[in-house]
Biopython code that builds the backbone (N, CA, C, O; Angstrom):
import numpy as np
from Bio.PDB.StructureBuilder import StructureBuilder

atoms = [
    (1, "MET", "N", (10.408, -103.113, 37.115)),
    (1, "MET", "CA", (11.549, -101.366, 36.716)),
    (1, "MET", "C", (11.940, -100.435, 37.804)),
    (1, "MET", "O", (11.149, -100.506, 38.744)),
    (2, "MET", "N", (12.458, -99.977, 37.900)),
    (2, "MET", "CA", (13.468, -98.883, 37.980)),
    (2, "MET", "C", (12.338, -98.029, 37.370)),
    (2, "MET", "O", (11.550, -98.446, 36.521)),
    (3, "THR", "N", (12.349, -96.468, 38.031)),
    (3, "THR", "CA", (11.731, -95.719, 37.060)),
    (3, "THR", "C", (13.216, -94.335, 37.815)),
    (3, "THR", "O", (13.948, -94.549, 38.781)),
    (4, "LYS", "N", (13.188, -93.108, 36.972)),
    (4, "LYS", "CA", (13.665, -92.057, 37.257)),
    (4, "LYS", "C", (13.448, -91.556, 38.059)),
    (4, "LYS", "O", (14.396, -90.990, 38.604)),
    (5, "ASP", "N", (12.011, -91.410, 38.707)),
    (5, "ASP", "CA", (11.124, -90.934, 39.614)),
    (5, "ASP", "C", (11.252, -91.481, 40.873)),
    (5, "ASP", "O", (11.632, -90.817, 41.838)),
    (6, "LYS", "N", (10.948, -92.703, 40.930)),
    (6, "LYS", "CA", (11.428, -93.658, 41.597)),
    (6, "LYS", "C", (13.550, -93.724, 42.703)),
    (6, "LYS", "O", (13.965, -94.176, 43.770)),
    (7, "VAL", "N", (13.980, -93.172, 41.836)),
    (7, "VAL", "CA", (15.267, -93.163, 42.062)),
    (7, "VAL", "C", (15.587, -91.777, 43.007)),
    (7, "VAL", "O", (16.259, -91.605, 44.024)),
    (8, "LYS", "N", (14.863, -90.990, 42.256)),
    (8, "LYS", "CA", (14.431, -89.881, 42.882)),
    (8, "LYS", "C", (13.961, -89.974, 44.193)),
    (8, "LYS", "O", (14.728, -89.952, 45.156)),
    (9, "ALA", "N", (12.598, -90.088, 44.303)),
    (9, "ALA", "CA", (11.984, -90.471, 45.604)),
    (9, "ALA", "C", (13.342, -91.885, 46.431)),
    (9, "ALA", "O", (13.231, -92.162, 47.626)),
    (10, "LEU", "N", (13.980, -92.272, 45.931)),
    (10, "LEU", "CA", (14.650, -93.183, 47.112)),
    (10, "LEU", "C", (15.508, -92.110, 48.188)),
    (10, "LEU", "O", (15.580, -92.072, 49.416)),
    (11, "ILE", "N", (16.125, -91.249, 47.070)),
    (11, "ILE", "CA", (17.279, -90.008, 47.057)),
    (11, "ILE", "C", (16.821, -89.057, 48.371)),
    (11, "ILE", "O", (17.291, -88.950, 49.504)),
    (12, "GLU", "N", (15.359, -88.236, 47.494)),
    (12, "GLU", "CA", (14.991, -87.368, 48.734)),
    (12, "GLU", "C", (14.954, -87.637, 50.058)),
    (12, "GLU", "O", (15.494, -87.039, 50.989)),
    (13, "ALA", "N", (14.058, -88.882, 50.048)),
    (13, "ALA", "CA", (13.740, -90.042, 50.904)),
    (13, "ALA", "C", (14.578, -90.458, 52.505)),
    (13, "ALA", "O", (14.289, -90.624, 53.690)),
    (14, "GLY", "N", (15.580, -90.477, 51.738)),
    (14, "GLY", "CA", (17.052, -90.318, 52.377)),
    (14, "GLY", "C", (17.881, -89.169, 52.746)),
    (14, "GLY", "O", (18.678, -89.233, 53.682)),
    (15, "LEU", "N", (17.734, -88.245, 52.117)),
    (15, "LEU", "CA", (19.018, -86.990, 52.059)),
    (15, "LEU", "C", (18.355, -85.792, 51.864)),
    (15, "LEU", "O", (17.588, -85.618, 50.917)),
    (16, "LYS", "N", (18.661, -84.762, 52.895)),
    (16, "LYS", "CA", (18.579, -83.467, 52.752)),
    (16, "LYS", "C", (18.361, -82.799, 50.911)),
    (16, "LYS", "O", (19.161, -83.305, 50.125)),
    (17, "CYS", "N", (17.555, -81.956, 50.415)),
    (17, "CYS", "CA", (17.936, -81.927, 49.393)),
    (17, "CYS", "C", (17.680, -80.794, 48.927)),
    (17, "CYS", "O", (16.527, -80.479, 49.224)),
    (18, "ASP", "N", (18.447, -79.660, 48.057)),
    (18, "ASP", "CA", (18.062, -78.464, 48.226)),
    (18, "ASP", "C", (18.142, -78.775, 46.514)),
    (18, "ASP", "O", (17.694, -77.804, 45.904)),
    (19, "TYR", "N", (18.512, -79.670, 45.776)),
    (19, "TYR", "CA", (17.710, -79.758, 44.553)),
    (19, "TYR", "C", (18.271, -80.845, 43.859)),
    (19, "TYR", "O", (19.497, -80.843, 43.756)),
    (20, "ILE", "N", (17.396, -82.126, 43.171)),
    (20, "ILE", "CA", (17.351, -82.972, 42.553)),
    (20, "ILE", "C", (17.141, -83.023, 41.452)),
    (20, "ILE", "O", (16.393, -82.077, 41.210)),
    (21, "GLU", "N", (17.450, -83.860, 40.091)),
    (21, "GLU", "CA", (17.510, -83.783, 38.596)),
    (21, "GLU", "C", (17.929, -85.618, 38.880)),
    (21, "GLU", "O", (18.742, -86.064, 39.690)),
    (22, "VAL", "N", (17.291, -86.179, 38.168)),
    (22, "VAL", "CA", (17.659, -87.465, 38.034)),
    (22, "VAL", "C", (17.133, -88.111, 36.098)),
    (22, "VAL", "O", (15.953, -87.998, 35.766)),
    (23, "LYS", "N", (18.143, -88.696, 35.124)),
    (23, "LYS", "CA", (17.405, -88.552, 33.878)),
    (23, "LYS", "C", (17.730, -89.860, 34.464)),
    (23, "LYS", "O", (18.113, -90.221, 35.577)),
    (24, "GLY", "N", (17.401, -90.569, 33.147)),
    (24, "GLY", "CA", (16.926, -92.029, 32.952)),
    (24, "GLY", "C", (16.041, -93.188, 32.628)),
    (24, "GLY", "O", (15.750, -94.065, 33.442)),
    (25, "ASP", "N", (15.466, -93.118, 30.888)),
    (25, "ASP", "CA", (14.341, -94.202, 31.162)),
    (25, "ASP", "C", (14.614, -95.341, 31.058)),
    (25, "ASP", "O", (13.910, -96.110, 31.713)),
    (26, "ASP", "N", (15.809, -95.978, 30.150)),
    (26, "ASP", "CA", (15.620, -97.350, 30.271)),
    (26, "ASP", "C", (15.168, -98.143, 31.214)),
    (26, "ASP", "O", (14.767, -99.282, 30.975)),
    (27, "GLY", "N", (15.183, -97.765, 32.047)),
    (27, "GLY", "CA", (15.209, -98.417, 33.333)),
    (27, "GLY", "C", (15.725, -99.370, 34.921)),
    (27, "GLY", "O", (15.249, -99.865, 35.943)),
    (28, "VAL", "N", (17.249, -99.121, 34.067)),
    (28, "VAL", "CA", (18.335, -99.291, 34.720)),
    (28, "VAL", "C", (19.737, -99.095, 34.989)),
    (28, "VAL", "O", (20.539, -99.733, 35.671)),
    (29, "HIS", "N", (19.860, -97.800, 34.112)),
    (29, "HIS", "CA", (20.600, -96.557, 34.216)),
    (29, "HIS", "C", (19.884, -95.295, 33.829)),
    (29, "HIS", "O", (19.078, -94.910, 32.981)),
    (30, "PHE", "N", (20.565, -94.831, 34.860)),
    (30, "PHE", "CA", (20.317, -93.169, 35.607)),
    (30, "PHE", "C", (21.913, -92.374, 35.301)),
    (30, "PHE", "O", (23.082, -92.753, 35.240)),
    (31, "GLU", "N", (21.284, -91.264, 35.178)),
    (31, "GLU", "CA", (22.126, -89.290, 36.102)),
    (31, "GLU", "C", (21.682, -89.137, 36.655)),
    (31, "GLU", "O", (20.478, -89.371, 36.547)),
    (32, "ALA", "N", (22.171, -88.640, 37.699)),
    (32, "ALA", "CA", (21.229, -87.190, 38.083)),
    (32, "ALA", "C", (22.116, -86.933, 39.136)),
    (32, "ALA", "O", (23.002, -87.554, 39.722)),
    (33, "ILE", "N", (21.292, -85.155, 39.227)),
    (33, "ILE", "CA", (22.690, -83.906, 40.465)),
    (33, "ILE", "C", (22.063, -83.755, 40.944)),
    (33, "ILE", "O", (20.876, -83.800, 40.621)),
    (34, "ILE", "N", (22.806, -83.324, 42.647)),
    (34, "ILE", "CA", (22.118, -82.939, 43.254)),
    (34, "ILE", "C", (22.807, -82.399, 44.301)),
    (34, "ILE", "O", (23.792, -82.687, 44.981)),
    (35, "VAL", "N", (22.105, -81.649, 44.236)),
    (35, "VAL", "CA", (22.829, -80.707, 45.629)),
    (35, "VAL", "C", (22.518, -80.823, 46.696)),
    (35, "VAL", "O", (21.557, -81.578, 46.842)),
    (36, "SER", "N", (22.958, -80.347, 47.673)),
    (36, "SER", "CA", (22.482, -80.841, 49.274)),
    (36, "SER", "C", (23.525, -80.447, 50.534)),
    (36, "SER", "O", (24.649, -80.935, 50.414)),
    (37, "PRO", "N", (23.316, -79.719, 51.587)),
    (37, "PRO", "CA", (23.905, -79.582, 52.177)),
    (37, "PRO", "C", (24.943, -80.843, 53.191)),
    (37, "PRO", "O", (26.075, -80.507, 53.537)),
    (38, "GLU", "N", (24.680, -81.508, 53.371)),
    (38, "GLU", "CA", (24.625, -82.542, 53.949)),
    (38, "GLU", "C", (26.739, -83.191, 53.322)),
    (38, "GLU", "O", (27.535, -83.920, 53.915)),
    (39, "PHE", "N", (26.869, -82.398, 51.860)),
    (39, "PHE", "CA", (27.670, -82.341, 51.857)),
    (39, "PHE", "C", (28.589, -82.171, 52.095)),
    (39, "PHE", "O", (29.596, -82.794, 51.759)),
    (40, "GLU", "N", (28.414, -80.709, 53.153)),
    (40, "GLU", "CA", (29.703, -79.564, 53.529)),
    (40, "GLU", "C", (30.848, -80.517, 54.037)),
    (40, "GLU", "O", (30.925, -81.741, 53.927)),
    (41, "GLY", "N", (31.468, -79.884, 54.455)),
    (41, "GLY", "CA", (32.557, -81.268, 54.710)),
    (41, "GLY", "C", (33.019, -82.120, 54.486)),
    (41, "GLY", "O", (33.969, -82.414, 55.212)),
    (42, "LEU", "N", (32.673, -83.030, 53.398)),
    (42, "LEU", "CA", (32.797, -83.842, 52.786)),
    (42, "LEU", "C", (33.428, -84.041, 50.755)),
    (42, "LEU", "O", (32.982, -83.357, 49.834)),
    (43, "SER", "N", (34.569, -85.214, 50.608)),
    (43, "SER", "CA", (34.823, -85.356, 49.301)),
    (43, "SER", "C", (34.283, -85.923, 48.871)),
    (43, "SER", "O", (33.433, -86.739, 49.229)),
    (44, "MET", "N", (34.823, -85.481, 47.609)),
    (44, "MET", "CA", (33.120, -86.358, 46.265)),
    (44, "MET", "C", (32.739, -87.999, 46.597)),
    (44, "MET", "O", (31.654, -88.567, 46.473)),
    (45, "LEU", "N", (34.150, -88.575, 47.100)),
    (45, "LEU", "CA", (33.877, -90.139, 47.811)),
    (45, "LEU", "C", (33.520, -90.198, 48.394)),
    (45, "LEU", "O", (33.653, -91.342, 48.829)),
    (46, "LYS", "N", (32.744, -89.443, 49.165)),
    (46, "LYS", "CA", (32.674, -89.348, 50.676)),
    (46, "LYS", "C", (30.432, -89.354, 49.947)),
    (46, "LYS", "O", (29.497, -90.154, 49.972)),
    (47, "GLN", "N", (30.683, -87.906, 49.432)),
    (47, "GLN", "CA", (29.072, -86.961, 48.771)),
    (47, "GLN", "C", (28.836, -88.467, 48.339)),
    (47, "GLN", "O", (27.771, -88.647, 48.930)),
    (48, "HIS", "N", (29.198, -90.088, 47.493)),
    (48, "HIS", "CA", (28.495, -90.647, 46.554)),
    (48, "HIS", "C", (27.937, -91.274, 47.101)),
    (48, "HIS", "O", (26.744, -91.571, 47.044)),
    (49, "LYS", "N", (28.694, -91.564, 47.699)),
    (49, "LYS", "CA", (29.353, -92.840, 48.848)),
    (49, "LYS", "C", (27.331, -92.704, 49.814)),
    (49, "LYS", "O", (26.428, -93.523, 49.646)),
    (50, "LEU", "N", (27.274, -91.604, 50.590)),
    (50, "LEU", "CA", (25.732, -91.332, 51.129)),
    (50, "LEU", "C", (25.249, -91.294, 49.944)),
    (50, "LEU", "O", (24.518, -92.280, 50.030)),
    (51, "VAL", "N", (24.962, -90.577, 47.991)),
    (51, "VAL", "CA", (24.419, -91.215, 47.919)),
    (51, "VAL", "C", (23.893, -92.208, 47.763)),
    (51, "VAL", "O", (22.669, -92.129, 47.662)),
    (52, "TYR", "N", (24.487, -93.516, 47.674)),
    (52, "TYR", "CA", (24.556, -94.441, 47.255)),
    (52, "TYR", "C", (23.882, -95.249, 48.343)),
    (52, "TYR", "O", (22.918, -95.961, 48.062)),
    (53, "ALA", "N", (24.343, -95.165, 49.547)),
    (53, "ALA", "CA", (23.230, -95.767, 50.777)),
    (53, "ALA", "C", (22.679, -95.117, 50.840)),
    (53, "ALA", "O", (23.157, -94.431, 51.744)),
    (54, "THR", "N", (21.406, -94.443, 50.351)),
    (54, "THR", "CA", (19.622, -93.959, 50.278)),
    (54, "THR", "C", (19.433, -94.730, 48.943)),
    (54, "THR", "O", (18.288, -94.948, 48.548)),
    (55, "LEU", "N", (20.319, -95.076, 48.360)),
    (55, "LEU", "CA", (19.373, -97.114, 47.510)),
    (55, "LEU", "C", (19.649, -97.940, 48.555)),
    (55, "LEU", "O", (19.710, -97.296, 49.602)),
    (56, "GLY", "N", (19.709, -98.311, 48.600)),
    (56, "GLY", "CA", (20.164, -98.929, 49.105)),
    (56, "GLY", "C", (21.305, -100.298, 48.029)),
    (56, "GLY", "O", (22.229, -100.151, 47.229)),
    (57, "ASP", "N", (20.616, -101.468, 48.564)),
    (57, "ASP", "CA", (21.285, -102.992, 47.333)),
    (57, "ASP", "C", (21.110, -102.828, 46.248)),
    (57, "ASP", "O", (21.630, -103.353, 45.263)),
    (58, "ARG", "N", (20.190, -101.915, 46.371)),
    (58, "ARG", "CA", (19.079, -101.298, 44.617)),
    (58, "ARG", "C", (20.902, -101.241, 43.113)),
    (58, "ARG", "O", (20.868, -101.339, 41.886)),
    (59, "LEU", "N", (21.901, -101.086, 43.882)),
    (59, "LEU", "CA", (23.422, -101.029, 42.777)),
    (59, "LEU", "C", (23.272, -102.333, 42.665)),
    (59, "LEU", "O", (22.834, -102.839, 41.632)),
    (60, "GLU", "N", (23.851, -103.487, 44.419)),
    (60, "GLU", "CA", (24.533, -104.262, 44.014)),
    (60, "GLU", "C", (23.639, -105.146, 43.150)),
    (60, "GLU", "O", (24.011, -105.726, 42.129)),
    (61, "THR", "N", (22.350, -105.183, 43.706)),
    (61, "THR", "CA", (21.353, -106.321, 42.775)),
    (61, "THR", "C", (20.929, -106.196, 40.780)),
    (61, "THR", "O", (20.239, -106.844, 39.992)),
    (62, "GLU", "N", (21.847, -104.945, 40.709)),
    (62, "GLU", "CA", (21.512, -104.717, 39.199)),
    (62, "GLU", "C", (20.262, -104.173, 39.087)),
    (62, "GLU", "O", (19.745, -104.402, 37.994)),
    (63, "GLU", "N", (19.439, -103.373, 40.037)),
    (63, "GLU", "CA", (17.814, -103.260, 39.997)),
    (63, "GLU", "C", (18.608, -101.471, 39.489)),
    (63, "GLU", "O", (17.706, -100.636, 39.549)),
    (64, "ILE", "N", (19.769, -100.915, 39.116)),
    (64, "ILE", "CA", (20.491, -99.849, 38.946)),
    (64, "ILE", "C", (21.315, -100.438, 38.654)),
    (64, "ILE", "O", (22.121, -100.963, 39.423)),
    (65, "HIS", "N", (21.315, -100.511, 37.096)),
    (65, "HIS", "CA", (23.077, -101.278, 36.392)),
    (65, "HIS", "C", (24.098, -100.467, 36.476)),
    (65, "HIS", "O", (25.166, -101.023, 36.732)),
    (66, "ALA", "N", (24.137, -98.198, 36.211)),
    (66, "ALA", "CA", (24.931, -97.469, 36.676)),
    (66, "ALA", "C", (23.892, -96.816, 36.831)),
    (66, "ALA", "O", (22.694, -96.924, 36.569)),
    (67, "LEU", "N", (24.789, -95.892, 37.460)),
    (67, "LEU", "CA", (23.749, -94.403, 37.911)),
    (67, "LEU", "C", (26.015, -93.217, 38.274)),
    (67, "LEU", "O", (26.956, -93.424, 39.040)),
    (68, "ALA", "N", (25.837, -92.578, 37.602)),
    (68, "ALA", "CA", (26.803, -91.523, 37.153)),
    (68, "ALA", "C", (25.702, -90.106, 37.693)),
    (68, "ALA", "O", (24.552, -89.861, 37.330)),
    (69, "LEU", "N", (26.654, -89.306, 38.744)),
    (69, "LEU", "CA", (26.303, -88.693, 39.759)),
    (69, "LEU", "C", (27.005, -87.566, 39.372)),
    (69, "LEU", "O", (27.966, -87.610, 38.604)),
    (70, "LYS", "N", (26.275, -85.904, 40.198)),
    (70, "LYS", "CA", (26.798, -85.422, 40.040)),
    (70, "LYS", "C", (26.402, -84.155, 41.446)),
    (70, "LYS", "O", (25.346, -83.596, 41.746)),
    (71, "THR", "N", (27.830, -84.083, 42.053)),
    (71, "THR", "CA", (26.993, -83.838, 43.284)),
    (71, "THR", "C", (27.837, -82.580, 43.559)),
    (71, "THR", "O", (28.951, -82.420, 43.059)),
    (72, "TYR", "N", (26.918, -81.215, 44.836)),
    (72, "TYR", "CA", (26.918, -80.177, 44.508)),
    (72, "TYR", "C", (26.663, -79.293, 46.194)),
    (72, "TYR", "O", (25.488, -79.368, 46.554)),
    (73, "LYS", "N", (27.158, -78.881, 46.721)),
    (73, "LYS", "CA", (27.873, -78.238, 48.058)),
    (73, "LYS", "C", (26.643, -76.685, 47.218)),
    (73, "LYS", "O", (26.593, -76.106, 46.133)),
    (74, "PRO", "N", (25.811, -76.620, 48.657)),
    (74, "PRO", "CA", (25.400, -75.166, 47.959)),
    (74, "PRO", "C", (25.931, -74.518, 47.829)),
    (74, "PRO", "O", (25.915, -74.097, 46.672)),
    (75, "SER", "N", (26.455, -74.129, 48.364)),
    (75, "SER", "CA", (28.325, -72.970, 47.827)),
    (75, "SER", "C", (28.824, -73.794, 47.289)),
    (75, "SER", "O", (29.678, -74.349, 47.982)),
    (76, "GLU", "N", (28.664, -74.329, 45.958)),
    (76, "GLU", "CA", (29.160, -74.273, 45.057)),
    (76, "GLU", "C", (28.008, -74.523, 43.957)),
    (76, "GLU", "O", (28.424, -74.381, 42.807)),
    (77, "TRP", "N", (26.688, -74.857, 44.067)),
    (77, "TRP", "CA", (25.513, -74.624, 43.175)),
    (77, "TRP", "C", (25.110, -73.903, 43.061)),
    (77, "TRP", "O", (24.213, -73.805, 42.224)),
    (78, "SER", "N", (25.640, -72.528, 44.109)),
    (78, "SER", "CA", (24.757, -70.699, 43.486)),
    (78, "SER", "C", (25.889, -70.035, 42.162)),
    (78, "SER", "O", (25.697, -68.991, 41.539)),
    (79, "LYS", "N", (27.021, -70.957, 41.998)),
    (79, "LYS", "CA", (28.401, -69.964, 41.549)),
    (79, "LYS", "C", (27.920, -70.487, 40.005)),
    (79, "LYS", "O", (28.542, -70.122, 39.008)),
]
sb = StructureBuilder()
sb.init_structure("model")
sb.init_model(0)
sb.init_chain("A")
sb.init_seg("    ")
for serial, (resi, resn, name, xyz) in enumerate(atoms, 1):
    if name == "N":
        sb.init_residue(resn, " ", resi, " ")
    sb.init_atom(name, np.array(xyz, "f"), 0.0, 1.0, " ", f" {name:<3s}", serial, name[0])
structure = sb.get_structure()
């Protein structure tokens, strides 16, 4: 079963994060707030794709059924 800590670790392993918070206690539904300098110059869609890439096929195999994302560039987060 997937845990919020495992989701967080997977994202952190593949993406430089200034801040990350992952919530979800049922093992398949998660929500995350991620602040990363790697989001600079990217549309929100591309930011989300970057996060999804860190999770590999876990979204396709339904190991993670849903992941709600809020992504921010560091300049946006500081406001």
